[in-house]
KOLDRENDREN-451804 format. One line per 10 residues: number of its first residue (from 1); their letters; for each residue x negated, y negated, z negated of N, C-alpha, C. Coordinates in nm, 2 decimals. Layout:
NUM = a = X/Y/Z/X/Y/Z/X/Y/Z; ...
end
This chain:
1 = xxxxxxxxxx = -0.72/-1.94/0.86/-0.62/-1.88/0.96/-0.49/-1.94/0.94; -0.41/-1.94/1.05/-0.28/-2.00/1.05/-0.18/-1.90/1.00; -0.07/-1.95/0.93/0.03/-1.86/0.89/0.15/-1.88/0.98; 0.22/-1.78/1.01/0.34/-1.79/1.09/0.44/-1.69/1.05; 0.57/-1.72/1.07/0.67/-1.62/1.04/0.72/-1.57/1.17; 0.69/-1.45/1.21/0.72/-1.40/1.34/0.86/-1.34/1.35; 0.89/-1.28/1.46/1.03/-1.23/1.49/1.05/-1.11/1.39; 1.18/-1.08/1.38/1.23/-0.96/1.31/1.19/-0.96/1.16; 1.17/-1.07/1.11/1.15/-1.08/0.96/1.02/-1.01/0.91; 0.92/-1.00/1.00/0.80/-0.94/0.95/0.70/-1.05/0.92
11 = xxxxxxxxxx = 0.63/-1.05/0.81/0.55/-1.16/0.77/0.40/-1.13/0.81; 0.35/-1.21/0.90/0.22/-1.18/0.96/0.13/-1.31/0.94; 0.01/-1.29/0.90/-0.09/-1.39/0.90/-0.18/-1.38/1.02; -0.20/-1.49/1.09/-0.29/-1.49/1.21/-0.22/-1.49/1.34; -0.29/-1.50/1.45/-0.23/-1.50/1.58/-0.31/-1.41/1.67; -0.24/-1.35/1.76/-0.31/-1.26/1.86/-0.21/-1.24/1.98; -0.26/-1.25/2.10/-0.18/-1.23/2.22/-0.12/-1.09/2.22; 0.00/-1.07/2.28/0.06/-0.94/2.30/-0.02/-0.86/2.40; -0.02/-0.73/2.38/-0.09/-0.64/2.47/0.01/-0.57/2.56; -0.04/-0.50/2.66/0.05/-0.43/2.75/0.13/-0.33/2.67
21 = xxxxxxxxxx = 0.26/-0.31/2.71/0.35/-0.22/2.65/0.32/-0.08/2.72; 0.33/0.03/2.64/0.31/0.16/2.70/0.19/0.23/2.64; 0.10/0.16/2.57/-0.02/0.23/2.52/-0.02/0.23/2.36; 0.10/0.22/2.31/0.12/0.21/2.16/0.07/0.33/2.08; 0.00/0.30/1.97/-0.04/0.40/1.88/-0.04/0.33/1.74; 0.03/0.40/1.64/0.03/0.36/1.51/-0.05/0.46/1.42; -0.15/0.41/1.35/-0.23/0.49/1.26/-0.18/0.47/1.12; -0.14/0.57/1.05/-0.10/0.57/0.91/-0.21/0.62/0.83; -0.26/0.53/0.74/-0.37/0.57/0.65/-0.32/0.58/0.51; -0.32/0.70/0.46/-0.26/0.72/0.32/-0.37/0.70/0.22
31 = xxxxxxxxxx = -0.34/0.60/0.13/-0.44/0.57/0.02/-0.39/0.59/-0.12; -0.47/0.57/-0.21/-0.43/0.56/-0.36/-0.49/0.43/-0.41; -0.42/0.36/-0.49/-0.46/0.23/-0.54/-0.57/0.23/-0.64; -0.61/0.35/-0.69/-0.71/0.36/-0.79/-0.84/0.42/-0.75; -0.86/0.45/-0.62/-0.97/0.52/-0.57/-1.07/0.43/-0.49; -1.19/0.47/-0.49/-1.29/0.40/-0.41/-1.29/0.45/-0.26; -1.22/0.37/-0.18/-1.19/0.41/-0.04/-1.25/0.31/0.06; -1.31/0.21/0.01/-1.35/0.10/0.10/-1.44/0.14/0.22; -1.54/0.22/0.19/-1.63/0.26/0.30/-1.56/0.34/0.40; -1.48/0.43/0.36/-1.40/0.52/0.45/-1.31/0.43/0.54
41 = xxxxxxxxxx = -1.24/0.33/0.48/-1.15/0.25/0.55/-1.23/0.16/0.65; -1.34/0.11/0.61/-1.42/0.02/0.71/-1.46/0.11/0.83; -1.50/0.23/0.80/-1.54/0.32/0.91/-1.43/0.34/1.01; -1.31/0.37/0.95/-1.19/0.39/1.04/-1.16/0.27/1.12; -1.16/0.15/1.05/-1.13/0.03/1.12/-1.22/0.00/1.24; -1.35/0.02/1.22/-1.45/0.00/1.32/-1.43/0.10/1.44; -1.40/0.22/1.40/-1.38/0.32/1.51/-1.25/0.30/1.59; -1.14/0.27/1.52/-1.01/0.25/1.59/-0.99/0.12/1.65; -1.06/0.02/1.61/-1.05/-0.12/1.66/-0.90/-0.16/1.67; -0.84/-0.19/1.56/-0.69/-0.22/1.56/-0.67/-0.36/1.62
51 = xxxxxxxxxx = -0.55/-0.38/1.67/-0.50/-0.52/1.71/-0.44/-0.59/1.59; -0.39/-0.51/1.50/-0.32/-0.57/1.38/-0.34/-0.47/1.26; -0.36/-0.52/1.14/-0.36/-0.44/1.02/-0.24/-0.47/0.94; -0.17/-0.36/0.90/-0.05/-0.37/0.81/-0.09/-0.31/0.67; -0.04/-0.38/0.57/-0.07/-0.33/0.44/0.06/-0.32/0.35; 0.06/-0.23/0.26/0.17/-0.20/0.17/0.18/-0.31/0.06; 0.20/-0.43/0.11/0.22/-0.54/0.02/0.33/-0.63/0.07; 0.39/-0.71/-0.02/0.48/-0.81/0.02/0.41/-0.94/0.00; 0.47/-1.05/0.04/0.40/-1.18/0.04/0.36/-1.22/-0.10; 0.45/-1.20/-0.20/0.43/-1.24/-0.34/0.31/-1.15/-0.40
61 = xxxxxxxxxx = 0.31/-1.02/-0.37/0.20/-0.94/-0.42/0.07/-0.98/-0.36; 0.07/-1.01/-0.23/-0.05/-1.06/-0.17/-0.11/-1.18/-0.24; -0.02/-1.28/-0.26/-0.06/-1.40/-0.33/-0.12/-1.37/-0.47; -0.05/-1.28/-0.54/-0.09/-1.24/-0.68/-0.23/-1.17/-0.67; -0.24/-1.08/-0.57/-0.37/-1.01/-0.56/-0.49/-1.10/-0.54; -0.46/-1.20/-0.45/-0.57/-1.30/-0.42/-0.60/-1.39/-0.54; -0.49/-1.43/-0.61/-0.50/-1.51/-0.72/-0.57/-1.44/-0.84; -0.55/-1.31/-0.85/-0.62/-1.24/-0.95/-0.77/-1.24/-0.94; -0.82/-1.25/-0.81/-0.96/-1.26/-0.78/-1.02/-1.40/-0.80; -0.93/-1.50/-0.77/-0.98/-1.64/-0.77/-0.95/-1.72/-0.90
71 = xxxxxxxxxx = -0.84/-1.69/-0.96/-0.80/-1.76/-1.08/-0.73/-1.66/-1.18; -0.81/-1.58/-1.25/-0.75/-1.48/-1.34/-0.66/-1.54/-1.45; -0.68/-1.66/-1.50/-0.60/-1.71/-1.60/-0.46/-1.75/-1.55; -0.46/-1.80/-1.43/-0.33/-1.83/-1.37/-0.25/-1.71/-1.33; -0.33/-1.60/-1.29/-0.27/-1.47/-1.26/-0.20/-1.42/-1.39; -0.26/-1.43/-1.50/-0.20/-1.38/-1.63/-0.07/-1.45/-1.66; -0.07/-1.58/-1.64/0.05/-1.66/-1.66/0.17/-1.61/-1.57; 0.14/-1.58/-1.45/0.24/-1.54/-1.36/0.29/-1.40/-1.40; 0.20/-1.32/-1.45/0.24/-1.18/-1.49/0.34/-1.18/-1.60; 0.35/-1.29/-1.68/0.44/-1.29/-1.79/0.59/-1.28/-1.74
81 = xxxxxxxxxx = 0.61/-1.32/-1.62/0.75/-1.32/-1.57/0.79/-1.20/-1.49; 0.70/-1.10/-1.48/0.74/-0.98/-1.40/0.80/-0.88/-1.49; 0.89/-0.79/-1.44/0.95/-0.68/-1.52/0.86/-0.60/-1.60; 0.90/-0.56/-1.72/0.82/-0.48/-1.81/0.76/-0.35/-1.75; 0.85/-0.28/-1.68/0.81/-0.16/-1.62/0.70/-0.18/-1.51; 0.71/-0.29/-1.44/0.61/-0.33/-1.34/0.48/-0.35/-1.41; 0.48/-0.42/-1.53/0.36/-0.45/-1.60/0.30/-0.31/-1.65; 0.38/-0.22/-1.69/0.33/-0.09/-1.74/0.26/-0.02/-1.63; 0.32/-0.02/-1.51/0.26/0.05/-1.40/0.13/-0.02/-1.36; 0.13/-0.15/-1.36/0.00/-0.22/-1.33/-0.11/-0.19/-1.43
91 = xxxxxxxxxx = -0.07/-0.18/-1.56/-0.17/-0.14/-1.66/-0.23/0.00/-1.64; -0.14/0.09/-1.60/-0.18/0.23/-1.57/-0.28/0.23/-1.46; -0.24/0.16/-1.35/-0.33/0.15/-1.23/-0.46/0.09/-1.26; -0.46/-0.02/-1.33/-0.59/-0.09/-1.37/-0.68/0.00/-1.45; -0.62/0.08/-1.55/-0.69/0.17/-1.63/-0.75/0.28/-1.55; -0.68/0.34/-1.46/-0.73/0.45/-1.38/-0.83/0.40/-1.28; -0.81/0.28/-1.23/-0.91/0.22/-1.13/-1.05/0.21/-1.20; -1.05/0.17/-1.33/-1.17/0.15/-1.40/-1.24/0.29/-1.42; -1.16/0.40/-1.43/-1.22/0.53/-1.44/-1.29/0.57/-1.32; -1.25/0.52/-1.20/-1.31/0.55/-1.07/-1.41/0.44/-1.03
101 = xxxxxxxxxx = -1.43/0.34/-1.12/-1.52/0.23/-1.09/-1.48/0.13/-0.98; -1.35/0.11/-0.97/-1.30/0.01/-0.87/-1.20/-0.08/-0.94; -1.15/-0.18/-0.86/-1.05/-0.26/-0.90/-0.92/-0.21/-0.84; -0.81/-0.21/-0.92/-0.68/-0.16/-0.86/-0.64/-0.24/-0.74; -0.61/-0.17/-0.63/-0.57/-0.23/-0.51/-0.69/-0.27/-0.42; -0.80/-0.22/-0.45/-0.92/-0.26/-0.38/-0.91/-0.22/-0.23; -0.84/-0.12/-0.20/-0.82/-0.08/-0.06/-0.74/-0.19/0.02; -0.65/-0.26/-0.05/-0.58/-0.36/0.01/-0.67/-0.49/0.03; -0.76/-0.51/-0.06/-0.85/-0.62/-0.05/-0.95/-0.60/0.06; -0.99/-0.47/0.08/-1.08/-0.44/0.18/-1.02/-0.46/0.32
111 = xxxxxxxxxx = -0.89/-0.42/0.33/-0.82/-0.43/0.46/-0.80/-0.58/0.49; -0.76/-0.66/0.39/-0.73/-0.80/0.42/-0.86/-0.87/0.46; -0.97/-0.84/0.39/-1.10/-0.90/0.42/-1.15/-0.86/0.56; -1.13/-0.74/0.60/-1.17/-0.69/0.73/-1.09/-0.77/0.84; -0.96/-0.79/0.81/-0.88/-0.87/0.91/-0.93/-1.01/0.92; -0.96/-1.07/0.80/-1.01/-1.21/0.80/-1.14/-1.22/0.88; -1.24/-1.13/0.85/-1.37/-1.14/0.91/-1.37/-1.11/1.06; -1.27/-1.03/1.10/-1.26/-0.99/1.25/-1.15/-1.07/1.32; -1.09/-1.17/1.25/-0.99/-1.26/1.32/-0.87/-1.17/1.36; -0.83/-1.08/1.28/-0.71/-1.00/1.31/-0.59/-1.04/1.23
121 = xxxxxxxxxx = -0.47/-1.03/1.29/-0.35/-1.06/1.21/-0.33/-0.95/1.11; -0.26/-0.99/1.00/-0.22/-0.90/0.89/-0.07/-0.91/0.87; -0.01/-0.79/0.86/0.13/-0.78/0.84/0.16/-0.72/0.70; 0.24/-0.79/0.62/0.28/-0.74/0.49/0.41/-0.67/0.50; 0.41/-0.54/0.50/0.53/-0.46/0.54/0.61/-0.41/0.43; 0.58/-0.44/0.31/0.65/-0.38/0.19/0.77/-0.47/0.15; 0.86/-0.42/0.07/0.97/-0.49/0.01/0.92/-0.58/-0.10; 1.00/-0.69/-0.13/0.97/-0.77/-0.24/0.97/-0.69/-0.37; 0.86/-0.68/-0.44/0.84/-0.60/-0.55/0.93/-0.63/-0.67; 0.94/-0.76/-0.70/1.02/-0.80/-0.82/1.17/-0.78/-0.80
131 = xxxxxxxxxx = 1.22/-0.81/-0.68/1.36/-0.78/-0.64/1.38/-0.63/-0.64; 1.29/-0.56/-0.59/1.30/-0.41/-0.58/1.31/-0.35/-0.72; 1.22/-0.39/-0.81/1.22/-0.33/-0.95/1.35/-0.38/-1.03; 1.39/-0.50/-1.00/1.51/-0.55/-1.07/1.63/-0.47/-1.02; 1.64/-0.45/-0.89/1.75/-0.37/-0.84/1.75/-0.22/-0.89; 1.63/-0.17/-0.90/1.61/-0.03/-0.95/1.66/-0.02/-1.09; 1.62/-0.11/-1.18/1.66/-0.11/-1.32/1.81/-0.12/-1.34; 1.87/-0.20/-1.25/2.01/-0.22/-1.26/2.09/-0.09/-1.23; 2.03/-0.01/-1.14/2.10/0.11/-1.09/2.07/0.23/-1.18; 1.96/0.22/-1.26/1.92/0.34/-1.34/2.01/0.36/-1.46
141 = xxxxxxxxxx = 2.04/0.48/-1.49/2.11/0.52/-1.61/2.02/0.50/-1.74; 2.08/0.50/-1.85/2.00/0.48/-1.98/1.90/0.59/-1.99; 1.95/0.71/-1.97/1.86/0.83/-1.99/1.74/0.82/-1.89; 1.76/0.78/-1.77/1.65/0.77/-1.67/1.55/0.66/-1.71; 1.61/0.55/-1.77/1.52/0.44/-1.82/1.43/0.49/-1.93; 1.50/0.57/-2.02/1.42/0.62/-2.14/1.31/0.71/-2.09; 1.34/0.80/-2.00/1.24/0.89/-1.95/1.13/0.82/-1.88; 1.16/0.71/-1.80/1.06/0.63/-1.73/0.97/0.56/-1.83; 1.03/0.50/-1.94/0.96/0.43/-2.04/0.86/0.53/-2.11; 0.91/0.65/-2.14/0.83/0.75/-2.21/0.71/0.79/-2.12
151 = xxxxxxxxxx = 0.74/0.81/-1.99/0.64/0.85/-1.90/0.54/0.74/-1.88; 0.59/0.62/-1.88/0.50/0.50/-1.86/0.40/0.49/-1.97; 0.45/0.50/-2.09/0.35/0.49/-2.21/0.26/0.61/-2.21; 0.31/0.72/-2.17/0.22/0.84/-2.16/0.11/0.82/-2.06; 0.15/0.76/-1.95/0.05/0.74/-1.84/-0.07/0.65/-1.88; -0.05/0.57/-1.98/-0.16/0.48/-2.03/-0.28/0.56/-2.09; -0.25/0.69/-2.13/-0.35/0.77/-2.19/-0.40/0.88/-2.10; -0.36/0.88/-1.97/-0.40/0.98/-1.87/-0.55/0.95/-1.83; -0.63/1.06/-1.83/-0.77/1.04/-1.79/-0.79/1.09/-1.64; -0.91/1.07/-1.60/-0.95/1.10/-1.46/-0.93/1.25/-1.43
161 = xxxxxxxxxx = -0.97/1.33/-1.53/-0.95/1.48/-1.51/-0.81/1.52/-1.48; -0.72/1.45/-1.56/-0.57/1.48/-1.55/-0.52/1.44/-1.41; -0.57/1.32/-1.37/-0.53/1.27/-1.24/-0.57/1.36/-1.13; -0.69/1.41/-1.13/-0.74/1.50/-1.03/-0.66/1.63/-1.02; -0.62/1.68/-1.14/-0.54/1.80/-1.15/-0.41/1.78/-1.09; -0.34/1.67/-1.12/-0.21/1.64/-1.06/-0.22/1.62/-0.91; -0.32/1.55/-0.87/-0.34/1.53/-0.72/-0.35/1.66/-0.65; -0.43/1.75/-0.71/-0.44/1.89/-0.65/-0.31/1.96/-0.63; -0.22/1.95/-0.73/-0.09/2.01/-0.73/0.00/1.95/-0.62; -0.01/1.81/-0.62/0.07/1.74/-0.52/0.03/1.77/-0.38
171 = xxxxxxxxxx = -0.10/1.78/-0.35/-0.15/1.81/-0.22/-0.11/1.95/-0.17; -0.10/2.04/-0.26/-0.06/2.18/-0.23/0.08/2.19/-0.19; 0.17/2.11/-0.25/0.31/2.12/-0.22/0.38/1.98/-0.25; 0.37/1.89/-0.15/0.42/1.76/-0.17/0.57/1.76/-0.17; 0.63/1.84/-0.09/0.78/1.85/-0.09/0.84/1.89/-0.22; 0.77/1.98/-0.29/0.82/2.02/-0.42/0.80/1.91/-0.52; 0.69/1.84/-0.51/0.67/1.72/-0.59/0.78/1.62/-0.58; 0.82/1.59/-0.45/0.92/1.49/-0.43/1.06/1.54/-0.49; 1.08/1.67/-0.48/1.21/1.72/-0.53/1.21/1.70/-0.68; 1.09/1.73/-0.75/1.08/1.71/-0.89/1.11/1.56/-0.93
181 = xxxxxxxxxx = 1.05/1.47/-0.86/1.07/1.33/-0.88/1.22/1.30/-0.87; 1.28/1.35/-0.76/1.42/1.32/-0.73/1.51/1.37/-0.84; 1.48/1.49/-0.90/1.56/1.55/-1.01/1.54/1.47/-1.14; 1.42/1.43/-1.17/1.39/1.36/-1.29/1.42/1.21/-1.29; 1.39/1.15/-1.17/1.41/1.01/-1.16/1.48/0.98/-1.02; 1.60/1.01/-1.01/1.67/1.00/-0.88/1.67/0.85/-0.83; 1.69/0.76/-0.92/1.69/0.62/-0.87/1.55/0.57/-0.83; 1.45/0.61/-0.89/1.32/0.58/-0.86/1.28/0.63/-0.72; 1.32/0.76/-0.69/1.29/0.82/-0.56/1.37/0.74/-0.45; 1.49/0.71/-0.48/1.57/0.64/-0.38/1.52/0.50/-0.35
191 = xxxxxxxxxx = 1.49/0.42/-0.45/1.45/0.28/-0.43/1.30/0.27/-0.40; 1.21/0.33/-0.48/1.07/0.32/-0.46/1.01/0.40/-0.35; 1.08/0.50/-0.31/1.02/0.59/-0.20/1.11/0.58/-0.08; 1.23/0.62/-0.08/1.32/0.63/0.04/1.35/0.50/0.10; 1.39/0.40/0.02/1.43/0.27/0.07/1.30/0.20/0.12; 1.19/0.21/0.06/1.07/0.15/0.10/1.02/0.21/0.23; 1.03/0.35/0.24/0.99/0.41/0.36/1.07/0.35/0.48; 1.20/0.34/0.47/1.28/0.29/0.57/1.24/0.14/0.61; 1.22/0.06/0.50/1.18/-0.08/0.52/1.05/-0.09/0.60; 0.95/-0.01/0.56/0.82/-0.02/0.62/0.82/0.03/0.76
201 = xxxxxxxxxx = 0.91/0.13/0.79/0.92/0.18/0.93/0.98/0.06/1.02; 1.08/-0.01/0.97/1.13/-0.12/1.04/1.02/-0.22/1.07; 0.94/-0.25/0.97/0.83/-0.35/0.99/0.72/-0.30/1.09; 0.69/-0.17/1.08/0.60/-0.11/1.17/0.65/-0.11/1.32; 0.78/-0.09/1.33/0.84/-0.09/1.47/0.83/-0.23/1.52; 0.86/-0.33/1.43/0.85/-0.47/1.47/0.70/-0.51/1.51; 0.61/-0.46/1.43/0.47/-0.49/1.47/0.43/-0.42/1.60; 0.47/-0.30/1.62/0.44/-0.23/1.74/0.50/-0.28/1.86; 0.60/-0.37/1.85/0.66/-0.43/1.97/0.57/-0.55/2.01; 0.47/-0.59/1.93/0.39/-0.70/1.97/0.24/-0.65/1.99
211 = xxxxxxxxxx = 0.20/-0.54/1.92/0.06/-0.50/1.93/0.06/-0.35/1.96; -0.04/-0.31/2.04/-0.04/-0.17/2.09/-0.12/-0.08/1.99; -0.22/-0.13/1.92/-0.30/-0.05/1.83/-0.28/-0.10/1.69; -0.20/-0.03/1.62/-0.15/-0.07/1.48/-0.21/0.02/1.38; -0.27/-0.03/1.28/-0.32/0.05/1.16/-0.24/0.00/1.04; -0.18/0.10/0.97/-0.11/0.07/0.84/-0.18/0.14/0.73; -0.21/0.06/0.63/-0.27/0.11/0.50/-0.17/0.11/0.40; -0.12/0.24/0.36/-0.01/0.25/0.28/-0.04/0.36/0.17; 0.04/0.37/0.07/0.03/0.47/-0.03/0.05/0.61/0.03; -0.03/0.71/0.00/-0.02/0.84/0.06/0.12/0.90/0.04
221 = xxxxxxxxxx = 0.19/0.87/-0.07/0.32/0.93/-0.09/0.42/0.88/0.01; 0.40/0.78/0.09/0.49/0.73/0.19/0.47/0.79/0.32; 0.35/0.86/0.34/0.32/0.91/0.47/0.43/1.01/0.53; 0.47/1.11/0.45/0.57/1.21/0.50/0.70/1.14/0.55; 0.76/1.05/0.46/0.88/0.99/0.50/0.87/0.90/0.62; 0.77/0.82/0.62/0.75/0.73/0.74/0.72/0.81/0.86; 0.64/0.92/0.85/0.61/1.00/0.97/0.74/1.06/1.03; 0.82/1.11/0.94/0.95/1.17/0.99/1.04/1.07/1.06; 1.04/0.95/1.01/1.12/0.84/1.07/1.06/0.80/1.21; 0.93/0.79/1.21/0.87/0.75/1.34/0.89/0.86/1.45
231 = xxxxxxxxxx = 0.89/0.99/1.40/0.91/1.10/1.50/1.05/1.08/1.56; 1.15/1.05/1.48/1.29/1.04/1.53/1.30/0.92/1.63; 1.21/0.82/1.61/1.22/0.71/1.70/1.13/0.73/1.82; 1.06/0.85/1.82/0.97/0.89/1.93/0.86/0.78/1.96; 0.80/0.74/1.84/0.69/0.65/1.85/0.56/0.73/1.82; 0.46/0.70/1.90/0.33/0.77/1.88/0.26/0.73/1.75; 0.21/0.82/1.68/0.14/0.79/1.56/0.05/0.90/1.52; -0.05/0.87/1.44/-0.15/0.96/1.38/-0.16/0.93/1.23; -0.19/1.03/1.15/-0.20/1.01/1.01/-0.34/1.05/0.96; -0.39/0.98/0.86/-0.51/1.01/0.79/-0.47/1.01/0.64
241 = xxxxxxxxxx = -0.47/1.13/0.58/-0.42/1.14/0.44/-0.53/1.11/0.34; -0.49/1.09/0.22/-0.57/1.05/0.11/-0.69/1.15/0.08; -0.65/1.28/0.09/-0.76/1.38/0.06/-0.87/1.38/0.17; -0.83/1.34/0.30/-0.93/1.32/0.40/-1.02/1.20/0.38; -0.96/1.09/0.33/-1.03/0.97/0.31/-1.14/1.00/0.20; -1.09/1.07/0.09/-1.18/1.09/-0.02/-1.30/1.18/0.01; -1.28/1.26/0.12/-1.39/1.35/0.16/-1.49/1.28/0.24; -1.46/1.17/0.30/-1.55/1.10/0.38/-1.67/1.05/0.29; -1.79/1.06/0.34/-1.91/1.02/0.27/-1.91/0.86/0.26; -1.92/0.81/0.15/-1.91/0.66/0.13/-2.05/0.60/0.11
251 = xxxxxxxxxx = -2.15/0.68/0.11/-2.28/0.62/0.08/-2.36/0.59/0.20; -2.33/0.64/0.32/-2.41/0.62/0.44/-2.34/0.53/0.54; -2.24/0.46/0.50/-2.18/0.37/0.60/-2.19/0.22/0.55; -2.24/0.14/0.64/-2.25/0.00/0.61/-2.17/-0.08/0.71; -2.11/-0.19/0.67/-2.03/-0.27/0.76/-2.05/-0.42/0.72; -2.05/-0.50/0.82/-2.06/-0.65/0.79/-1.94/-0.69/0.70; -1.84/-0.61/0.69/-1.72/-0.65/0.62/-1.71/-0.59/0.48; -1.82/-0.54/0.43/-1.82/-0.46/0.31/-1.81/-0.55/0.18; -1.84/-0.68/0.20/-1.82/-0.77/0.08/-1.70/-0.85/0.10; -1.64/-0.89/-0.02/-1.52/-0.96/-0.02/-1.54/-1.11/-0.01
261 = xxxxxxx = -1.46/-1.18/0.07/-1.47/-1.33/0.07/-1.32/-1.38/0.05; -1.29/-1.41/-0.08/-1.16/-1.44/-0.12/-1.13/-1.59/-0.10; -1.01/-1.62/-0.04/-0.97/-1.75/-0.03/-0.82/-1.75/-0.04; -0.77/-1.82/-0.14/-0.62/-1.82/-0.16/-0.56/-1.94/-0.09; -0.46/-1.91/0.00/-0.39/-2.01/0.07/-0.24/-2.00/0.05; -0.18/-2.12/0.05/-0.03/-2.12/0.03/0.03/-2.12/0.17; 0.11/-2.01/0.21/0.17/-2.01/0.34/0.28/-2.11/0.36
end
């Protein structure tokens, strides 16, 4: 596939002609990076027939994710240069993904592979992760860094049962959960949630100016913030939350896109 840098600073792989304006719909699919969601996602993609697929990745993370599949040794070398907190988060996600029998970020791989096999463009709508984490750490107070580090190490020993319990609490009252995050980690909420919500909305608006049927695969925690901002812009959208995805039966759905075909290309 060809790589191109389109208008409005949105990074898209692939080419597709513009559709008629006026029939726009954005589908927000809320995922978790440690769960087995591939079959549910493939079912949704086949049913919705998107013109473009958007993923919660930036260009660098996309390249790293692909490199991890094709050249693990080189991937490990690259990881030596990323911020320590980012490494800690990655280790937690990888550990939890193993608990659920998947690879961390498998939902992103599924989405990218589907786009490749169906000749669909892909948009990477997230902020640059390394710059984002560096900026966040500069803004954080010492006490907030200490609490984050303590929580990060504690997260390495969290098991599947604990995750399910926390998810249940979050699903019951997400607003309360966000308030708790904001109180305990105000900088994290501002940079990792609020600023990214705003950035991804801008990218989705840019994508929707070119394609009428847009699907965005993003972390479920970003759904409320992005939804609120799209409402204010009076843009049509629908949401499918993580709890809905996990309830979909994954054993009875087959797709020609169910296997991964990894190819790392330099844009």
